[in-house]
MIDO-857235 format. One line per field, with one value per residue (C-alpha): x, y, z; chain; residue number from 1; residue in one letter. Coordinates in pm, 1 decimal, m for minus. Layout:
u <- X,...
v <- Y,...
w <- Z,...
kette <- A,...
nr <- NUM,...
rest <- a,...
// end
This chain:
u <- 0.0,133.3,115.7,m204.7,m275.9,m640.7,m726.0,m976.3,m1285.7,m1139.7,m929.6,m615.9,m511.4,m465.5,m440.8,m149.5,m232.0,m13.3,296.3,444.7,649.9,816.0,1009.5,1275.8,1130.1,1302.7,1377.0,1093.7,832.3,957.1,962.1,594.9,512.6,693.5,510.4,179.5,282.3,379.8,52.2,m196.2,m25.9,m131.6,m81.9,m177.0,m110.3,m357.5,m274.3,99.0,308.1,646.3,915.1,1042.1,1363.8,1160.3,958.3,1276.4,1430.5,1118.0,1103.8,1468.7,1394.8,1198.9,1498.1,1666.9,1458.9,1382.7,1387.2,1080.6,1134.2,895.5,1135.7,1370.5,1122.3,875.9,1074.2,1074.4,1370.9,1657.7,1473.8,1483.2,1334.2,994.3,776.5,518.6,164.3,m40.6,m319.2,m186.6,m49.1,180.6,290.4,119.1,320.3,212.1,386.1,384.6,261.6,m97.8,m262.6,m77.5,m379.2,m624.0,m603.8,m567.7,m199.3,69.7,360.7,673.0,553.0,743.8,1084.7,1288.6,1252.6,949.8,979.8,846.4,586.9,501.6,475.4,226.5,202.9,m98.4,m48.0,m368.5,m673.0,m872.7,m1250.0,m1535.2,m1878.8,m1761.8,m1648.8,m1283.1,m1111.0,m791.8,m910.6,m635.4,m763.1,m576.0,m625.9,m480.8,m342.7,m306.0,m675.3,m771.7,m567.0,m714.8,m1067.1,m1008.3,m1160.7,m902.5,m954.1,m856.0,m550.6,m439.0,m494.4,m277.0,m3.4,333.5,223.4,401.2,292.0,513.2,476.1,635.3,651.6,756.4,405.3,215.0,m31.6,m289.9,m552.1
v <- 0.0,344.0,642.5,843.6,1177.5,1218.8,1570.0,1596.8,1813.7,2048.0,2359.1,2150.4,1787.4,1493.5,1117.8,944.5,592.2,329.0,394.2,153.8,358.8,43.5,17.0,254.5,524.7,624.3,993.6,1047.2,900.9,1103.6,1420.0,1357.7,1310.2,1632.2,1821.9,1695.6,1813.9,2156.2,2186.7,2046.1,2126.1,1796.0,1451.4,1113.8,750.1,483.4,128.3,169.0,m61.3,93.6,65.9,367.2,355.2,363.5,658.3,849.1,769.3,891.8,1205.7,1288.3,1302.0,1621.5,1782.5,1805.7,1675.3,1924.8,1760.9,1820.7,1899.0,1614.5,1369.7,1400.8,1203.0,1042.8,923.6,580.5,382.1,415.4,681.3,1014.0,1185.1,1025.5,1146.6,896.2,1026.6,783.3,751.8,412.8,366.1,75.6,10.3,328.7,543.9,693.7,548.9,879.9,1237.5,1200.6,1530.8,1628.4,1712.7,1829.7,2192.8,2353.7,2412.3,2433.0,2199.1,2377.9,2723.3,2862.5,2783.7,3047.3,2843.7,2611.8,2282.7,2243.7,1994.8,1708.5,1342.5,1137.4,758.2,607.6,258.7,229.5,455.4,454.6,419.2,519.7,363.1,243.9,588.7,663.1,921.3,1114.1,1296.4,1518.5,1829.4,2076.3,2440.2,2651.5,2985.0,3089.0,3020.1,3201.7,3504.4,3498.3,3496.8,3808.3,4136.7,4374.9,4619.2,4348.6,4253.6,4619.6,4637.9,4331.4,4418.4,4468.1,4316.7,4024.1,3747.0,3594.0,3228.4,3162.8,2801.0,2923.3,3064.1,2768.6,2756.6,2938.7,3190.6
w <- 0.0,m85.7,143.0,137.7,308.5,411.5,539.1,823.6,792.8,1057.4,998.5,1057.9,1062.7,829.1,864.6,697.8,582.1,422.3,635.7,890.4,1137.7,1273.4,946.0,817.1,593.8,271.6,223.3,m28.0,207.3,501.6,286.5,198.8,569.5,656.4,380.3,520.8,867.7,733.0,540.9,795.3,1128.8,1286.2,1135.5,1274.1,1193.5,1306.2,1412.6,1466.5,1684.5,1755.5,2020.0,2213.8,2007.5,1684.5,1813.9,1898.2,1557.7,1376.4,1591.0,1519.3,1146.3,1216.1,1391.5,1726.7,2016.2,2291.5,2633.8,2847.1,3216.0,3307.2,3143.0,3439.0,3648.4,3405.3,3104.5,2944.9,3084.0,2836.5,2635.7,2823.3,2515.7,2584.5,2870.7,2999.2,3048.4,3254.3,3507.1,3622.8,3975.0,4065.2,4420.9,4531.6,4287.9,3955.5,3648.5,3460.0,3453.0,3570.6,3484.7,3168.0,2956.1,3218.2,3108.6,2770.0,2699.6,2435.8,2500.6,2620.7,2511.7,2810.5,2656.3,2472.4,2152.8,2172.7,1985.8,1635.5,1754.9,1985.9,1895.4,2095.3,2088.4,2261.8,2400.3,2598.8,2587.2,2911.6,2893.9,3121.1,3064.7,2722.7,2608.6,2531.8,2755.0,2703.2,2393.7,2258.1,2085.2,1868.6,1774.4,1497.4,1616.2,1250.7,1180.7,1501.8,1394.0,1044.1,1191.9,1403.3,1289.7,1141.8,1429.7,1680.8,1474.1,1471.5,1849.2,1906.3,1658.6,1826.5,2157.6,2318.7,2550.2,2817.3,2913.9,3250.9,3371.6,3717.5,3763.3,3620.1,3907.8,3696.5,3795.5
kette <- A,A,A,A,A,A,A,A,A,A,A,A,A,A,A,A,A,A,A,A,A,A,A,A,A,A,A,A,A,A,A,A,A,A,A,A,A,A,A,A,A,A,A,A,A,A,A,A,A,A,A,A,A,A,A,A,A,A,A,A,A,A,A,A,A,A,A,A,A,A,A,A,A,A,A,A,A,A,A,A,A,A,A,A,A,A,A,A,A,A,A,A,A,A,A,A,A,A,A,A,A,A,A,A,A,A,A,A,A,A,A,A,A,A,A,A,A,A,A,A,A,A,A,A,A,A,A,A,A,A,A,A,A,A,A,A,A,A,A,A,A,A,A,A,A,A,A,A,A,A,A,A,A,A,A,A,A,A,A,A,A,A,A,A,A,A,A,A,A,A,A
nr <- 1,2,3,4,5,6,7,8,9,10,11,12,13,14,15,16,17,18,19,20,21,22,23,24,25,26,27,28,29,30,31,32,33,34,35,36,37,38,39,40,41,42,43,44,45,46,47,48,49,50,51,52,53,54,55,56,57,58,59,60,61,62,63,64,65,66,67,68,69,70,71,72,73,74,75,76,77,78,79,80,81,82,83,84,85,86,87,88,89,90,91,92,93,94,95,96,97,98,99,100,101,102,103,104,105,106,107,108,109,110,111,112,113,114,115,116,117,118,119,120,121,122,123,124,125,126,127,128,129,130,131,132,133,134,135,136,137,138,139,140,141,142,143,144,145,146,147,148,149,150,151,152,153,154,155,156,157,158,159,160,161,162,163,164,165,166,167,168,169,170,171
rest <- m,s,m,k,v,v,p,t,a,a,v,l,g,a,e,i,a,g,v,d,l,s,r,p,l,d,d,a,t,f,a,a,i,e,r,a,y,d,e,y,g,v,i,f,f,r,g,q,s,i,t,p,a,q,q,v,a,f,t,r,r,f,g,e,i,e,f,n,i,f,g,e,r,w,s,v,p,g,n,p,e,i,v,v,l,s,n,i,t,e,g,g,r,p,t,g,v,r,r,a,g,e,n,w,h,s,d,m,c,y,t,a,r,p,p,r,g,t,i,l,y,a,i,e,i,p,e,l,h,g,l,p,l,g,d,t,e,f,a,s,a,a,a,a,w,d,a,l,p,d,a,m,k,r,s,l,e,g,r,r,a,v,f,d,f,a,d,a,s,g,p
// end
């Protein structure tokens, strides 16, 4: 099966079918994946079965990996580039970051140079009453900007926002 890019009906996002991320990708296939990422902002691959080392290798093709502060405590053994997100407790201790997606956020936006993106690999999706939990949602800042009235754009022009992880307690 050859690679196919299927855009979602949303303002961003596309599914990539016909690619097995557990196998090495030739340069042409990876270039097509990267073009899809650049065009759609979010890409996803269904039904993958990859090892942590394969995930890291795929991630590195996009560029240098930025280490997340949570990796110091919650990384995959032998792969400090991968932060574990989990609601599982073993021996009375959590096995990963428990509340990672509880609030709307942008990964590592508080760094001087935020990473190009985030790669998520779901191993187990929790359910409640037969409904999947852990839904990851995405937003397009570019589409939000484009939708603003011109007067609001002029009002915001030249302004800056500061993201400070030291004051992450919220309002």
